[in-house]
Phi, psi and omega in degrees: 000130177269159178279149182293156180302320181299315184293331181280349185294139184276138176249150181245128184285321186210124171259129177246127174244130177229145175244119168288128182230125167232109173066049189247037186295332181285351187230352189298311184300310182299315181298316176295314179306313182301311179296318178304308181304310179296324182295313180303316172303313176301316181297313179300330185275355179081005174288324172236161181270309183220175177208163174218150180234122184244131172256114174266107173272106182274067172056043180302142183260000174250214194265017187296322183287320180292322183291322182292320180293321169310308181298325184288328181287333180276341188213123182290352173281350181249137171232162189231139164237133189248134172266125174284344169223161193283124184250007180060183188302319184296309182299317178299320182291319179297320179299311180295318175301316183291325179285332184300133175257348188285169175270353168233133175233136173223144175227142179209183181277155179287340177281002179054066179290006174213167185274134192297335177307334180298336177298324175296321176294312178306316178301312184289327184287307178308318178291301190301320176268007175055040185273168173254337183218134167245126181240120185263150176237154188271122169304317180212131184246014188296332177298340181279344179099159189285332181295319177294321183300314184294319177301316186290325177295316178297318176304305180302318176301323182286318178299324177297308184300314191275334187236349180071022182265109182264087190221135179279131167063057193288338187263015178286138192266067171213090182226122178253126188232149170281156176301319181296339176289314178303320181297329191269319184263152177235114180280138184241342181301135170262339183259196184288349173306338190300324175310313187281326180299313173315302182298315182296309182295324175293320178297317182286340178275356173100000177288152184265128184240128179238164184234144175227151179266152177215152173293141184253136173237112184289158169303135184237356176221154183074192194224131171268134185247007196285350177253013183289163183294319178298324176294317178304312177300319177302316185296315186295314180305310183285339171300306181296325177294321179291320179299318178294320181293331188280352182291340177252010183274135173236159178295146178257143179279120186220160180233000000 
C-alpha cells in the first residue's frame, strides 16, 4: 500500500525571516507585523511548524534598536541581533544567516519591497519543485526611476558575463534558502554584492535555483544608498575577489 500524496508532502519545522535594518524606525513595526501575519498563515496551512523573525540592527543611530528590543520583549518569536558598529548590507545579511535557526531562511528589506503573501507561494514552489533556493525578480521597476533601472540592467549583465549566471534581478532582496545551502557555502562580501554572491556560490555548488516574479513596491520613506559611488566601487572589488575564489570551488553532492 502506498502512502497518499498528502502523507508524502514535505513539511518544514522552522522558518526564519530576517530583516537587515539600518535606521529603519519608520518601517520596523510594519515589517515585523507583516512577517508575523504571513508566518501565522503558513503555520495554519501546515507549511511550517513554527517561525522566528530576526531584526539585524546594523548600529542604527535612530530608534530602530530600541524598537526592535521592545518587539522582542513582547513576542518570543522575535529576536534581535545588534551590531556594535555599522557593517553595511553584507555584514548584516551574514549576521542574519548566522543567527537563523530555521530549516528555511528568508531575508528581505524592512521597507517590504513586495507583498508578503508572496512568501506563501515561494515556500510552496520550493517544496513542489524540490528547489534549494527561490529567488524573486520584479515584474516592473519603473517606479525606481531611469537611473536605478540602468544601474540594475548593467549590473545583471555584468553578473551574467563574469559568472555565467542567467538570473533576472539578482540583487533583489527576496531569497528563500534551505538550510543545506547555508551550511555548505561561506559568504565573504560585506557590501551589496552579497545578494549575487549567494546565488553564484549556490549555483556553482550544484544547488537548484528557481525564480518567481513579484509585484514591486518602491521605498517611500527613508533613503536608499545602493547606487552610491562607494557602494558601486565595493561591488566591483568584491566581484573580482569572488571570481578568483571560485577557481577552487567544486559542486557538492546532496540529496
